[in-house]
C-alpha positions in Angstrom: 5.4 21.7 -49.2 6.2 25.5 -49.9 5.8 27.8 -46.9 2.4 29.1 -47.9 0.8 25.5 -48.6 2.0 25.0 -44.8 0.5 27.9 -43.5 -2.8 27.4 -44.9 -2.4 24.1 -43.7 -1.7 25.0 -40.1 -4.7 27.4 -40.5 -7.0 24.6 -41.2 -5.5 22.4 -38.7 -6.0 25.8 -35.6 -9.7 26.1 -37.2 -10.4 22.5 -36.4 -8.9 22.3 -33.1 -11.0 25.2 -32.1 -14.1 23.5 -33.3 -13.3 20.1 -31.8 -12.2 21.7 -28.5 -15.7 23.4 -28.6 -17.1 20.1 -28.8 -15.2 18.4 -26.4 -16.1 20.9 -23.6 -19.3 19.6 -24.1 -18.4 15.9 -24.3 -14.7 15.4 -23.0 -12.8 12.3 -23.3 -13.4 9.7 -20.6 -11.2 10.2 -17.7 -9.3 7.0 -18.0 -7.8 7.8 -21.0 -6.0 10.8 -20.1 -2.4 11.1 -20.2 -1.3 9.9 -17.0 1.8 12.3 -15.6 2.6 10.8 -12.5 6.1 10.0 -11.6 7.0 6.4 -10.9 9.4 6.9 -8.5 6.5 8.9 -6.3 4.4 7.9 -3.6 1.1 7.4 -4.2 -1.5 10.2 -3.6 -3.6 10.0 -0.8 -6.2 13.2 0.0 -9.5 11.8 2.0 -12.2 13.6 3.8 -14.1 12.2 7.2 -16.9 14.0 9.0 -15.2 12.3 12.3 -11.9 13.2 13.6 -11.1 9.9 15.2 -11.9 8.2 12.0 -9.5 10.8 10.4 -6.8 9.5 12.4 -7.8 5.8 12.3 -7.1 5.9 8.6 -4.0 8.1 8.7 -2.1 5.5 11.5 -3.0 2.8 8.4 -1.5 4.3 5.9 2.4 3.5 4.9 2.4 7.2 3.7 3.3 10.2 6.0 -0.1 11.8 6.0 -1.6 14.1 8.3 -5.0 15.2 9.7 -6.2 18.3 8.9 -9.6 20.4 10.0 -11.4 22.3 7.2 -14.0 25.0 8.1 -17.0 24.6 6.0 -18.8 27.9 7.0 -19.2 30.3 9.7 -22.7 29.4 11.0 -22.9 26.2 12.5 -18.8 26.1 12.9 -18.7 22.5 10.9 -15.5 21.2 10.4 -14.4 18.3 8.3 -10.9 16.6 8.3 -8.8 16.0 5.7 -5.8 13.4 5.5 -3.1 13.7 2.8 0.7 14.6 2.8 2.2 17.9 3.5 3.3 17.7 0.0 0.2 17.3 -1.7 -1.5 19.8 0.9 0.4 22.7 -0.1 0.2 21.8 -4.0 -3.5 22.1 -3.9 -3.9 24.8 -0.8 -1.6 27.9 -2.6 -3.8 27.5 -5.6 -7.4 27.9 -4.0 -8.5 31.1 -2.7 -12.0 31.6 -0.5 -12.8 27.8 0.0 -12.5 25.3 2.4 -9.1 24.9 1.8 -8.4 28.4 3.0 -9.9 27.3 6.3 -7.8 24.9 7.3 -6.4 23.9 10.8 -3.2 21.5 11.6 -4.8 18.9 13.6 -2.0 18.4 16.9 -2.2 14.9 18.3 -2.3 14.2 21.5 0.9 13.3 23.0 3.1 14.2 19.9 6.6 15.9 19.9 5.9 19.4 18.8 7.0 22.6 18.4 6.7 25.9 21.2 3.9 27.9 20.1 1.6 30.8 21.5 -1.4 32.2 20.1 -1.6 36.1 21.4 -4.3 38.4 20.9 -6.6 41.3 22.7 -9.1 43.4 22.0 -7.9 46.7 21.0 -10.9 49.0 22.3 -10.3 46.9 25.7 -6.7 47.8 26.1 -6.1 51.6 24.9 -2.5 52.5 24.0 -1.4 48.7 24.0 1.4 48.6 22.0 1.0 44.7 20.9 4.3 44.6 18.8 6.2 45.7 21.5 4.4 43.4 23.9 5.4 40.8 21.2 9.3 41.4 21.2 9.2 41.3 24.9 7.7 38.1 25.5 9.8 36.5 22.8 12.9 37.8 24.4 11.6 36.6 27.4 11.2 32.9 26.6 14.6 32.7 25.1 15.8 34.0 27.9 13.5 31.2 30.0 14.7 28.5 27.5 18.8 29.2 28.3 17.9 28.9 31.4 15.8 26.2 32.1 16.9 23.8 29.0 20.3 25.2 28.1 18.6 25.8 24.6 19.9 29.1 22.9 17.0 31.2 20.8 16.2 34.4 19.5 13.8 36.7 17.6 15.4 35.0 14.5 14.3 31.7 15.4 10.9 32.4 16.2 8.0 32.5 12.9 5.6 35.5 13.7 2.5 35.4 12.2 -0.1 38.3 11.8 -3.8 38.4 11.8 -4.6 41.3 13.3 -7.7 43.2 12.4 -8.9 46.9 13.6 -10.9 45.2 16.3 -8.4 42.8 17.5 -4.6 42.2 17.5 -3.8 38.6 16.7 -0.2 36.8 16.4 0.7 33.1 16.3 4.6 32.6 17.0 6.2 29.1 16.3 9.7 28.3 17.8 12.3 27.0 15.7 14.7 25.5 18.1 18.1 23.6 16.9 18.0 20.3 18.0 14.8 20.7 20.5 11.5 20.4 20.7 8.8 19.8 23.7 7.2 16.0 24.0 3.7 17.3 23.7 1.1 20.7 24.0 -0.4 19.2 27.2 1.1 21.9 29.3 -1.6 24.6 30.0 -5.4 23.9 30.1 -6.4 25.9 26.6 -4.0 23.4 24.9 -6.8 20.7 25.0 -6.6 17.0 22.9 -6.0 17.2 19.4 -5.9 20.8 19.4 -6.5 22.7 15.9 -4.0 24.9 15.0 -4.8 27.7 12.3 -2.4 27.1 9.2 0.0 29.9 7.4 -2.6 31.7 4.9 -6.0 30.2 6.2 -8.9 32.5 7.7 -11.6 31.8 9.8 -14.4 30.7 8.0 -16.7 34.1 7.2 -13.5 36.2 7.9 -11.0 37.1 5.3 -8.5 38.3 7.1 -5.6 35.2 6.7 -2.3 34.2 8.7 0.7 36.2 6.9 4.4 37.4 7.6 4.1 39.9 10.4 6.1 43.1 9.8 7.9 42.3 12.6 9.0 39.0 11.8 12.7 38.2 11.7 12.9 34.1 10.8 14.0 33.5 7.7 13.8 29.6 6.6 16.8 28.4 5.3 16.2 27.5 1.1 15.9 24.4 0.0 16.7 23.2 -3.4 13.6 22.9 -5.4 11.3 24.3 -3.0 9.8 28.2 -2.9 10.1 30.3 0.0 6.3 30.4 0.7 6.8 26.6 1.4 9.1 26.9 3.4 7.3 29.3 5.5 4.4 26.7 5.5 6.5 23.8 6.4 8.1 26.0 9.6 4.5 26.9 10.6 3.7 23.5 10.8 3.6 22.4 14.9 4.3 19.0 14.9 6.6 18.9 11.6 9.7 17.4 13.8 11.7 15.0 12.7 13.3 11.8 15.0 16.6 12.4 15.8 19.2 10.7 18.1 20.5 14.3 18.8 17.2 15.6 19.4 16.7 17.3 23.1 13.2 16.6 24.1 12.2 19.1 26.6 9.2 19.0 29.3 7.4 21.2 31.4 6.9 18.7 33.9 8.4 20.1 37.7 11.9 19.0 38.0 11.3 17.1 41.5 8.5 15.4 39.9 10.6 14.3 36.9 13.2 13.3 38.9 11.2 10.8 41.3 8.9 9.5 38.4 12.3 8.9 36.0 12.0 5.2 35.8 8.5 5.1 34.1 8.3 1.2 33.2 10.3 -1.7 34.3 10.6 -5.4 35.1 9.7 -5.6 38.7 6.1 -5.0 37.9 3.4 -7.5 36.4 3.2 -7.6 32.5 -0.5 -7.0 32.7 0.1 -3.7 34.4 3.8 -2.5 34.1 3.0 1.1 34.7 4.3 2.0 38.2 1.5 4.4 40.0 1.7 8.0 39.2 3.1 6.9 35.9 1.5 7.6 32.3 2.4 4.9 29.5 2.3 5.4 26.0 -1.0 5.4 23.9 0.1 1.7 22.8 0.4 -0.1 26.0 0.6 -3.4 24.2 3.8 -2.0 22.8 5.2 -0.6 26.2 4.5 -4.3 27.3 6.9 -6.0 24.4 9.5 -3.3 24.9 10.0 -4.0 28.6 10.2 -7.9 27.7 12.9 -6.8 25.5 15.2 -5.8 27.8 14.3 -7.9 30.8 16.4 -10.8 29.9 19.7 -12.8 31.1 19.0 -11.6 34.5 18.7 -8.1 33.6 15.5 -5.9 34.1 15.8 -3.4 32.1 12.9 -0.9 31.8 11.4 2.3 30.0 12.6 5.7 31.2 10.7 7.5 29.2 8.6 7.5 25.6 8.1 10.0 23.1 5.6 10.1 20.0 6.8 11.7 16.8 3.6 11.9 15.0 5.2 13.3 11.4 6.8 9.9 10.8 4.7 7.5 13.2 8.0 6.6 15.7 7.4 5.8 19.2 10.9 6.4 20.8 11.7 4.4 24.3 14.7 5.4 26.0 15.9 2.3 28.2 16.8 2.3 31.2 19.2 -0.5 33.5 19.9 -2.3 30.1 22.9 -1.2 27.9 23.5 -4.2 25.7 24.0 -2.9 21.9 23.8 -4.8 18.9 26.5 -2.7 17.4 29.5 -3.4 19.3 27.9 -6.6 20.6 28.1 -6.0 24.9 26.6 -3.9 27.1 28.1 -0.1 27.0 29.7 0.8 30.4 27.6 4.1 31.2 25.4 4.5 28.2 21.8 3.8 28.1 20.1 2.5 24.8 17.3 3.7 22.6 14.1 1.0 21.2 12.7 2.6 18.1 9.1 1.3 16.7 8.0 2.1 13.6 4.4 2.1 14.1 3.7 2.1 10.3 6.3 -0.8 9.3 5.5 -2.3 12.3 8.8 -3.0 13.2 11.4 -2.2 16.0 14.9 -1.3 15.8 17.9 -0.2 18.4 19.9 2.8 18.5 22.3 4.5 20.8 23.0 7.3 23.0 27.1 6.6 23.5 28.9 9.0 21.2 30.7 6.4 19.2 27.8 5.1 18.1 25.8 8.2 17.6 29.2 9.3 15.5 28.8 6.4 13.3 24.6 6.7 12.7 24.2 3.5 14.1 21.4 1.9 13.6 20.4 -2.2 14.0 18.4 -4.2 11.6 14.6 -4.0 12.0 12.5 -6.7 13.5 9.0 -7.2 13.2 6.5 -6.7 16.1 4.8 -9.6 17.0 1.2 -9.9 15.4 -0.6 -9.2 19.1 1.4 -5.8 19.3 0.6 -4.6 15.9 -2.1 -1.9 14.9 -4.8 -2.9 12.6 -7.1 -0.3 12.1 -10.8 -1.3 11.0 -13.6 0.6 9.7 -17.3 0.1 10.3 -19.0 1.7 7.0 -21.9 3.2 9.2 -21.7 6.8 7.4 -24.7 7.7 5.1 -23.2 10.7 3.7 -19.6 11.3 2.0 -18.1 14.4 1.8 -16.1 15.3 -1.8 -14.2 18.1 -2.8 -14.8 20.4 -6.1 -12.9 21.6 -8.5 -12.5 24.5 -6.5 -12.0 23.1 -3.6 -15.3 23.3 -1.9 -16.9 20.4 0.5 -20.2 18.9 -0.7 -22.1 16.4 1.0 -23.5 13.2 -0.7 -25.5 10.2 -0.5 -23.1 7.3 0.5 -24.1 5.1 -2.4 -21.4 2.6 -1.9 -21.5 2.4 1.5 -17.9 4.1 2.0 -16.3 6.9 4.0 -13.6 9.2 2.7 -12.5 10.9 -1.0 -11.3 8.2 -3.1 -8.6 8.9 -4.7 -10.0 8.5 -8.4 -12.5 10.8 -7.2 -10.4 13.5 -5.9 -8.4 13.1 -9.0 -10.9 13.8 -11.4 -12.8 16.8 -9.2 -9.1 18.5 -9.3 -9.0 18.0 -13.1 -5.5 16.0 -12.5 -5.1 12.0 -12.6 -1.6 12.3 -10.4 0.2 13.2 -7.6 1.4 16.6 -7.6 4.7 18.0 -6.9 5.9 20.6 -4.3 8.7 21.7 -6.8 6.2 22.5 -9.8 6.2 26.1 -10.5 2.7 27.8 -11.5 4.3 28.0 -15.2 4.8 24.8 -15.3 1.4 23.6 -13.8 0.1 25.6 -17.0 2.2 24.2 -19.5 1.1 21.0 -18.1 -3.1 21.6 -18.5 -2.3 23.1 -22.0 -0.2 19.7 -23.0 -2.9 17.8 -21.6 -6.0 19.4 -23.4 -4.0 19.5 -26.5 -3.3 16.0 -26.5 -6.8 15.3 -26.0 -7.6 17.6 -28.8 -5.4 15.8 -31.2 -6.2 12.4 -30.0 -9.8 12.7 -31.0 -8.6 14.5 -34.6 -6.5 11.1 -35.1 -9.8 9.0 -34.1 -12.3 10.9 -36.6 -9.7 11.2 -39.5 -9.4 7.4 -39.1 -13.0 6.7 -38.7 -15.1 9.2 -39.9 -18.0 6.9 -41.0 -18.6 6.4 -37.5 -20.0 8.9 -34.5 -17.7 7.2 -31.6 -18.8 7.5 -27.8 -15.5 8.1 -26.0 -16.4 5.4 -23.7 -16.6 3.0 -26.4 -13.2 4.0 -27.6 -10.8 0.8 -27.7 -7.7 0.9 -26.7 -6.3 -0.8 -29.9 -7.6 2.1 -32.1 -6.2 5.1 -29.8 -2.5 3.6 -30.2 -3.4 3.5 -34.0 -4.8 7.0 -34.0 -1.9 8.4 -32.1 0.9 6.6 -34.4 -1.0 7.8 -37.1 -1.0 11.3 -35.8 2.9 10.8 -35.1 3.5 10.1 -39.0 1.5 13.4 -40.0 4.0 15.2 -37.7 7.0 13.8 -39.0 5.6 14.6 -42.5 4.7 18.2 -41.7 
């Protein structure tokens, strides 16, 4: 084939593609025949919306993936909020794409009693505080907090460890401070009255509904996140801004705002001297899962040893309950009791298993972790859902929330519906760049057009309805298309 003939054939083909593209914009191919771009080693995608917060938390706890609950404001009039359950990775993938939608009025929901970072929400009205230098006041506060962290907890911190976000306007000075402490976090955010149960904290790059002012990096911010391979600096700032983004580590120091004398008096919270029906001494708080507390107490009460639970910590990021054990030092690593160091019992709520770790320096240096054991069936957490919603909530391709009648009587947004509305039948990855996303969309559209072209060429005598195209014909069409490519 000469160069001129090849050029003419290419021009004719481009014209045909443009005509077909116009046709398939009006009647696109069925979504079930779209090419799947999901990588087999990636976890399944989760993206569900709920009207009530308790439904969202129950669903999140039933998922095996590391999902979290976020609140979305729909409008400024009634401040109505919907609750989204998804992973950090997937939220960021769509969050960075959709401006001026419900996704841009997004809040992290901080679970009650969850280990979290130290954070502050600071604001004042400028007209009522003439002459006040907000930036200087923030600097003084950070210096003061850093000094107190060192004095009371032995934790070193500086302004370089504080993410400083700004959403100030001409009327109001507004800052969020999130402390990125090294190997330390707080037991929970129950220390001041304003931080109520399941507190909503606005996300980086989000604005309040009816307001276009977003939380962005303050000019006087000194914190810069560490670079991570295949992750943008913007995503690192986003992850650093999340209050509950704290992973469990045996080296992690858990801080508490309790009165030192009170903490000392109630250090042994649960022990075998109390009945199995009520193992909690008066004045001490059990974990959110008393059935599991009872089971852990039974593990450390044997062989004439009455062990107990000194304290517990809940890591919502990984759905772990970590129990510090007192008066029981038997270690599965060395096959005997430690002389002075206590052990930990870690309960994985998602996998419904438990295992042992140690405070002993040798075991910690070896990163010892015992084998996993299943929880008893009477302590597992089957979250059953009532299909009592008359309406479901879905998100369209622009990130806007819509209410629809619940024809199938099922709550939340299914993965298939989300995938179709987002135009992507796949789980997004945070490492994809904007240009790569554009390439994927272009490739997907091209394959649709070329597939339809091949089907038409194979059977021009029939006007196919895309919903009835059999799989065998699609395979034949693809083979025919590959042969044409080789010939050209």
